[in-house]
C-alpha positions in Angstrom: 268.9 25.7 -56.6 270.1 28.8 -54.8 267.3 30.3 -52.6 265.9 33.6 -53.5 267.2 36.0 -50.9 265.8 39.4 -50.0 268.6 41.9 -49.9 268.3 45.3 -48.1 268.6 48.5 -49.9 272.1 49.9 -50.3 271.1 53.0 -48.3 269.8 51.8 -44.9 268.7 55.2 -43.7 269.7 57.2 -40.7 267.9 55.2 -38.0 270.2 52.2 -38.5 272.9 54.0 -36.4 272.8 53.7 -32.7 270.7 51.3 -30.6 268.4 49.0 -32.5 265.5 50.5 -30.5 265.9 53.7 -32.5 264.4 52.0 -35.6 261.1 51.5 -33.6 260.7 55.0 -32.3 257.0 55.9 -31.9 255.7 52.3 -32.2 252.7 52.0 -29.8 253.1 49.3 -27.2 250.8 46.3 -27.9 252.4 42.9 -27.3 249.7 41.1 -29.2 249.5 43.3 -32.3 250.7 41.2 -35.3 251.6 44.5 -37.1 254.4 44.7 -34.6 256.1 41.6 -36.1 255.7 43.2 -39.5 257.5 46.2 -38.1 260.4 43.9 -36.9 260.6 42.4 -40.4 260.7 45.8 -42.1 263.3 47.0 -39.7 265.5 44.0 -40.3 265.1 44.4 -44.0 266.1 48.0 -43.8 268.8 47.9 -41.1 269.4 44.3 -40.2 272.7 43.8 -42.1 274.0 47.1 -40.8 273.3 45.9 -37.3 274.8 42.5 -37.9 277.9 43.9 -39.5 278.4 46.1 -36.5 278.0 43.3 -33.9 280.0 40.9 -36.0 282.9 43.3 -36.0 283.0 43.4 -32.2 282.8 39.6 -32.0 285.4 38.8 -34.6 288.0 41.2 -33.1 288.1 39.0 -29.9 290.6 36.2 -30.5 288.5 33.6 -28.6 290.8 30.6 -29.5 290.2 28.1 -26.7 293.3 26.3 -27.8 295.4 29.2 -26.5 293.9 29.2 -23.0 290.7 27.8 -21.4 287.8 30.2 -21.6 287.8 30.9 -17.8 291.5 32.0 -18.1 291.4 33.7 -21.5 291.2 37.5 -21.4 289.8 37.4 -25.0 286.8 35.4 -23.8 286.2 37.7 -20.9 286.4 40.7 -23.2 283.8 39.1 -25.6 281.4 38.5 -22.7 281.9 42.1 -21.5 280.9 43.2 -25.0 277.7 41.1 -24.8 276.9 42.6 -21.4 277.1 46.1 -23.0 275.0 45.0 -25.9 272.3 43.6 -23.7 272.3 46.7 -21.5 271.9 49.0 -24.5 269.2 46.9 -26.1 267.1 46.0 -23.0 268.0 42.3 -23.0 269.5 40.3 -20.2 273.0 38.7 -20.2 274.0 35.8 -18.1 277.3 34.0 -17.5 276.8 30.2 -17.0 279.4 28.4 -14.9 283.0 29.3 -15.1 282.7 30.7 -18.7 280.9 27.5 -19.8 278.4 29.5 -21.9 277.2 33.1 -22.4 273.5 33.9 -22.6 271.6 36.7 -24.3 268.0 36.6 -23.0 264.8 38.0 -24.4 262.6 37.8 -21.3 259.2 36.1 -21.5 256.1 36.5 -19.4 256.6 33.3 -17.4 260.1 33.6 -16.1 259.8 30.4 -14.0 258.9 28.2 -17.0 261.5 26.3 -19.1 263.0 28.3 -21.9 260.6 28.5 -24.8 263.3 28.6 -27.5 267.0 28.1 -27.1 269.4 29.0 -29.9 272.9 27.5 -29.5 276.1 28.7 -31.1 279.8 28.8 -30.1 281.7 31.9 -29.4 285.2 30.3 -29.8 287.0 29.9 -33.1 289.7 27.6 -34.5 293.4 28.8 -34.6 295.0 30.6 -37.5 298.5 29.6 -36.6 300.6 26.8 -35.0 301.2 26.7 -32.1 298.0 28.7 -31.4 298.8 32.2 -30.2 297.5 35.7 -30.3 297.9 37.5 -33.6 299.1 41.2 -33.7 296.5 43.6 -34.9 296.5 43.8 -38.7 298.8 40.8 -39.1 298.1 38.4 -42.0 299.0 34.8 -41.1 300.3 32.3 -43.7 297.5 31.2 -46.1 295.4 34.3 -45.4 295.0 37.4 -47.6 293.3 39.5 -44.9 293.7 40.0 -41.2 291.7 37.2 -39.5 290.5 39.1 -36.5 288.8 42.0 -38.2 285.9 41.9 -40.6 286.9 42.7 -44.2 284.1 43.2 -46.8 285.0 42.1 -50.3 283.0 40.9 -53.3 279.8 40.5 -51.4 281.4 38.6 -48.5 282.5 39.3 -45.0 286.0 37.8 -44.3 287.4 37.0 -40.8 287.8 34.1 -38.4 284.4 33.1 -37.2 282.3 35.0 -39.7 280.7 31.7 -40.7 281.7 29.5 -37.8 280.0 30.8 -35.5 280.1 34.5 -34.9 278.1 35.4 -38.0 275.1 33.3 -36.8 275.6 34.6 -33.3 275.4 38.2 -34.4 272.2 37.5 -36.4 270.5 35.9 -33.3 271.6 38.9 -31.2 270.1 41.4 -33.6 266.8 39.4 -34.0 266.3 39.2 -30.2 267.2 42.9 -29.8 264.7 43.9 -32.6 261.9 41.9 -30.9 262.7 43.6 -27.6 262.8 47.0 -29.2 259.4 46.4 -30.7 258.0 45.6 -27.3 257.3 42.0 -28.0 257.2 39.8 -24.9 257.1 36.0 -25.7 255.2 33.6 -23.4 258.6 32.2 -22.2 262.2 33.3 -22.4 264.0 33.1 -25.8 267.7 32.5 -25.2 270.8 32.7 -27.3 273.5 30.5 -25.6 277.1 30.7 -26.9 279.3 27.9 -25.8 282.9 28.9 -25.3 285.1 25.9 -26.3 283.3 23.9 -29.0 286.5 23.7 -31.1 288.5 22.4 -28.1 286.7 21.0 -25.1 282.9 20.3 -24.8 282.9 19.8 -21.0 281.5 23.3 -20.3 278.7 23.0 -22.7 277.9 19.5 -21.3 277.4 21.1 -17.9 275.3 23.8 -19.5 273.1 21.3 -21.3 272.5 19.2 -18.2 271.4 22.3 -16.3 269.1 23.8 -19.0 265.4 23.1 -19.6 264.1 24.2 -23.0 261.1 23.3 -25.1 262.9 23.8 -28.5 266.6 23.8 -29.1 268.1 25.0 -32.4 271.8 25.1 -33.3 272.8 27.8 -35.7 276.1 26.1 -36.6 275.5 24.0 -39.8 273.4 24.4 -42.9 270.0 25.2 -44.3 267.4 23.9 -44.7 267.4 21.8 -41.5 270.0 19.3 -40.3 268.4 16.3 -38.7 271.5 14.0 -38.6 275.2 14.5 -37.8 277.9 12.0 -38.3 279.9 10.6 -35.4 283.2 12.5 -34.7 286.3 10.3 -34.7 289.7 11.6 -33.6 292.3 9.0 -34.3 295.9 8.7 -35.5 299.2 6.9 -35.5 302.6 7.6 -34.1 306.0 5.9 -34.3 309.2 6.7 -32.3 311.9 8.5 -34.2 314.7 6.6 -32.5 315.3 2.9 -33.2 313.1 2.7 -36.2 313.0 -0.7 -38.0 311.1 -1.2 -41.3 308.3 -3.7 -41.7 308.0 -6.4 -44.3 307.6 -4.1 -47.3 310.6 -4.0 -49.6 312.4 -0.7 -49.6 314.4 0.5 -52.6 318.0 1.7 -52.3 318.0 5.1 -50.7 319.4 8.3 -52.3 318.1 11.0 -49.9 316.8 11.3 -46.3 314.2 13.5 -44.6 315.5 16.2 -42.2 312.2 18.0 -41.5 308.6 17.2 -42.1 305.3 18.9 -41.1 301.8 19.7 -42.3 298.5 20.9 -40.9 297.4 23.3 -38.2 294.8 21.3 -36.3 292.7 18.1 -36.4 289.6 19.5 -38.1 291.1 21.4 -41.0 292.2 19.9 -44.3 295.9 21.1 -44.4 296.7 23.6 -47.1 300.4 23.5 -46.5 303.1 20.8 -46.2 306.8 21.1 -45.9 309.5 18.5 -46.5 313.2 19.1 -46.3 315.7 16.6 -47.6 319.5 16.0 -47.9 321.2 13.9 -50.5 323.1 11.0 -49.1 325.9 11.6 -51.7 326.0 15.3 -50.8 324.9 16.5 -54.3 322.2 19.0 -53.4 321.6 20.3 -57.0 321.0 16.8 -58.2 318.6 16.2 -55.4 316.7 19.4 -56.2 316.2 18.2 -59.8 314.9 14.8 -58.5 312.4 16.5 -56.3 311.2 18.8 -59.1 310.8 15.8 -61.4 308.8 14.0 -58.7 306.6 17.0 -58.2 306.0 17.3 -62.0 305.3 13.6 -62.3 302.7 13.7 -59.5 301.1 16.8 -61.0 300.9 15.3 -64.5 299.5 12.0 -63.2 296.8 13.7 -61.0 295.8 16.3 -63.7 294.5 19.8 -63.3 291.9 18.9 -60.6 294.7 17.9 -58.2 294.8 21.5 -56.9 298.3 21.1 -55.3 301.1 23.5 -56.2 304.7 23.4 -55.0 308.1 25.1 -54.9 311.5 23.5 -54.6 314.4 25.4 -53.1 318.0 24.5 -52.6 319.5 26.0 -49.4 323.1 27.1 -48.8 323.6 24.0 -46.6 322.8 21.8 -49.6 319.4 20.7 -48.2 316.3 20.9 -50.5 313.0 22.1 -49.3 309.7 21.1 -51.0 306.8 23.3 -49.9 303.3 22.3 -51.2 300.2 24.5 -51.1 296.7 23.1 -51.3 293.3 24.4 -50.2 292.1 24.4 -46.6 288.6 23.3 -45.7 286.6 21.9 -42.9 287.6 18.3 -42.3 283.9 17.2 -42.5 284.0 18.4 -46.2 287.3 17.1 -47.6 285.9 17.3 -51.1 286.0 21.1 -50.8 289.7 21.1 -49.9 293.0 20.0 -51.5 295.0 18.1 -49.0 298.6 19.2 -49.1 299.7 16.4 -46.8 298.3 13.8 -49.1 300.0 15.6 -51.9 303.3 15.5 -50.1 302.9 11.7 -49.8 302.3 11.5 -53.5 305.5 13.3 -54.3 307.5 11.5 -51.7 306.5 8.1 -53.2 308.5 9.0 -56.3 311.7 9.6 -54.3 314.2 7.1 -52.9 313.9 8.0 -49.3 316.1 6.5 -46.6 313.9 4.3 -44.3 313.1 6.0 -41.1 310.1 7.0 -39.0 309.4 10.1 -41.1 309.5 8.3 -44.5 307.5 5.4 -43.1 304.7 7.7 -41.9 304.6 9.4 -45.3 304.3 6.0 -46.9 301.4 5.2 -44.7 299.6 8.4 -45.7 300.2 7.6 -49.4 299.0 4.0 -49.1 295.8 4.5 -47.1 294.6 8.1 -47.7 296.1 9.8 -50.7 293.3 10.0 -53.3 290.8 8.1 -51.0 288.5 10.4 -48.9 286.2 7.6 -47.8 288.4 5.1 -46.0 288.1 2.4 -48.6 291.8 1.4 -48.8 292.0 1.5 -45.0 289.1 -0.9 -44.7 287.0 1.7 -42.8 284.4 2.5 -45.4 280.7 2.2 -44.7 277.6 4.4 -45.5 274.0 5.1 -44.5 271.1 6.0 -46.8 270.4 9.2 -44.9 273.9 10.1 -43.7 276.0 9.1 -46.6 279.6 7.8 -46.5 282.3 7.9 -43.9 285.1 10.3 -44.6 288.6 10.0 -43.3 291.4 12.6 -43.7 295.0 13.0 -42.5 295.1 16.5 -41.2 298.2 17.1 -39.0 301.7 15.6 -39.0 304.4 16.6 -36.6 307.8 15.4 -35.5 308.0 16.3 -31.8 308.7 14.8 -28.4 310.5 11.8 -29.9 307.6 10.7 -32.2 306.3 11.2 -35.7 302.6 11.7 -35.1 299.8 11.7 -37.7 296.4 12.9 -36.7 293.4 11.7 -38.7 289.8 13.0 -38.5 286.9 10.8 -39.5 283.2 11.4 -39.7 281.2 8.2 -39.5 277.5 7.5 -40.3 275.3 4.9 -38.8 275.9 1.4 -39.9 278.7 0.3 -37.6 278.8 0.5 -33.8 281.6 2.3 -31.9 282.9 -1.1 -30.9 283.1 -2.2 -34.5 284.8 1.0 -35.6 287.4 0.6 -32.8 288.0 -2.9 -34.0 288.5 -1.6 -37.6 291.0 0.9 -36.3 292.9 -1.8 -34.3 293.1 -4.0 -37.3 294.5 -1.1 -39.4 297.2 -0.5 -36.7 298.1 -4.2 -37.0 298.4 -3.9 -40.7 300.6 -0.8 -40.5 302.9 -2.5 -37.9 303.3 -5.5 -40.1 304.1 -3.6 -43.3 305.8 -0.4 -42.0 307.4 -1.2 -38.6 306.5 -3.0 -35.4 306.8 0.2 -33.3 303.8 2.0 -34.9 300.9 2.5 -32.5 297.6 4.4 -32.2 297.9 7.8 -30.6 297.0 7.8 -26.8 293.8 9.7 -27.1 291.3 8.1 -29.5 287.7 9.3 -29.6 284.9 7.5 -31.4 281.7 9.5 -31.2 278.2 8.5 -31.9 276.1 9.8 -34.8 273.2 12.1 -33.8 269.9 11.6 -35.6 266.5 13.3 -34.9 263.1 12.3 -36.2 262.7 14.2 -39.4 258.9 14.4 -38.8 259.1 16.0 -35.4 257.2 19.3 -34.8 260.5 21.2 -34.5 261.7 20.0 -37.9 258.4 20.7 -39.6 258.3 24.3 -38.2 261.8 25.0 -39.2 261.3 23.6 -42.7 258.2 25.8 -43.0 260.3 28.8 -41.9 263.1 28.1 -44.4 260.6 27.5 -47.3 258.9 30.7 -46.5 262.0 32.9 -46.5 263.9 31.2 -49.3 261.2 30.5 -51.8 262.3 26.9 -52.1 259.1 25.0 -51.5 260.8 21.7 -52.1 263.4 22.0 -49.3 263.8 18.9 -47.2 265.7 18.0 -44.1 269.3 16.9 -44.6 272.2 15.1 -43.0 275.7 16.6 -42.4 279.1 15.3 -41.3 279.7 18.1 -39.0 279.3 17.9 -35.2 277.4 20.7 -33.4 276.1 21.4 -29.9 272.7 20.1 -31.1 273.8 16.6 -30.2 273.9 17.6 -26.5 270.2 18.4 -26.4 267.5 15.7 -27.1 265.6 16.4 -30.2 267.8 19.4 -31.2 268.6 20.2 -34.8 270.7 22.7 -36.7 269.4 25.5 -38.9 271.9 27.5 -41.0 274.0 29.4 -41.7 275.4 27.8 -44.8 273.3 28.1 -47.9 272.7 25.1 -50.2 275.1 24.9 -53.1 277.7 27.2 -51.5 281.0 26.0 -50.0 281.4 26.1 -46.2 284.4 28.2 -45.3 284.6 27.8 -41.6 288.0 26.4 -40.4 289.6 27.5 -43.7 292.1 30.3 -44.3 290.3 33.4 -45.5 287.1 32.3 -43.8 284.1 34.2 -45.0 280.3 34.3 -45.0 278.3 35.6 -48.0 276.3 38.8 -47.2 273.4 37.1 -49.0 273.5 34.2 -46.5 273.4 36.7 -43.6 270.3 38.4 -45.2 268.6 35.0 -45.5 269.5 34.0 -42.0 268.1 37.2 -40.5 264.7 36.4 -42.1 265.0 32.7 -41.2 265.8 33.2 -37.5 263.0 35.7 -37.2 260.5 33.3 -38.9 261.7 30.4 -36.7 261.4 32.5 -33.5 257.9 33.6 -34.5 256.7 30.0 -35.2 258.4 28.4 -32.2 258.3 31.0 -29.4 255.7 33.8 -30.0 
């Protein structure tokens, strides 16, 4: 059931312009007056989305892609923090830089400044790339797969589009506005309430590890997942295979007579995105390009017919002047923790390639591996990796990036694992799979050098923090039956003992972070404004 969401009036009124404090002009100072909280709620209902939209625009325009440059060296990160400083100065909040751009803090000061933080909201200010290799995008440019410029906010059909609108700059803007509204109303909590934005969640967690180790807080809430309350996160696994291009020798599997060979192969932007594009270029061994083009079209048609209308993969076949044939497939990008919401173009490419007579080499062997173990199987069953947990559900495994570079064909695979098998057992499963691949597809296959097998994060669903957040969500959504959930995503919550995630994704709606044309529903922002205010009231005031 979709929660009931209070939506502000279409005409927010003149006091929504300028500093947030302008909406509270004439409010008598009385920190203990409960009417003051009512005034904050009324102001957020009237002006909240206008304020969030304004701050979100300034956040999204900064291309804080940590894969381009580390935060301490990235001018885009520095510019974002300078914007936070200006916001805090205007709204009477405090801003703090932790470490060498490890995290950015927005602080609502409390009465006891020496005590541990009363309530810590954590988000991340960095975003995933929109191109490969990751690089700055010219203003107004629309990258492949997008229909809008990614680094500006575009409103369309009740949604706000732009990189980071859902993951994580939309939640960040909401928390900024709530803290500023509380400050403007003269509310002083017993202890500091802090919004901490990590700067490289999508790339390198070392900075936030340092921040977490140095921070004391009574309650920690991540705003980087879903409602109602996320009490369990799957373990993050970064794994993959590679094989040298030179000197390839097949394994034991029989290979049919070859009619064509691969000259170019690539798919995917980064590890945690289901790839929406895959490209394969071929040349005919007999030199007959037109005949090869027909074979590729036939293979694409056969794969499409066999998979049916739900396959969701489309493709084009083009014959070049040099006689080479290019097959370009288009799928649907999604966060790799939710492969069911995407359509994996790389898996689709393997399905088409399996219907061709490819010359055995490293590229064709890697495509065959994708087809055998991952095409049509999101849960690692054919690879012998599958397991599940009653709370956390099933393991998911997706091939997300394939490149031919530096003398290797490299396939990156992202997995999200529940409880049920230890890290040692998972590594053993992966080692066994490498042995199987080497036996069947070539002895020079190996695991990628950097393999990461993370632990699941699980919090007591009956903790006081969970109970209060559930009460807040039930109050603002109208869903009295809402219960704590598990997700496959990995957030900063796992760095803080007892921490959980709270929004922004609304039950029943797809998560669009990491995808092309990322967006957040305006309804979801309206819900989150009320939910974050309610959570702050319950936990910190």
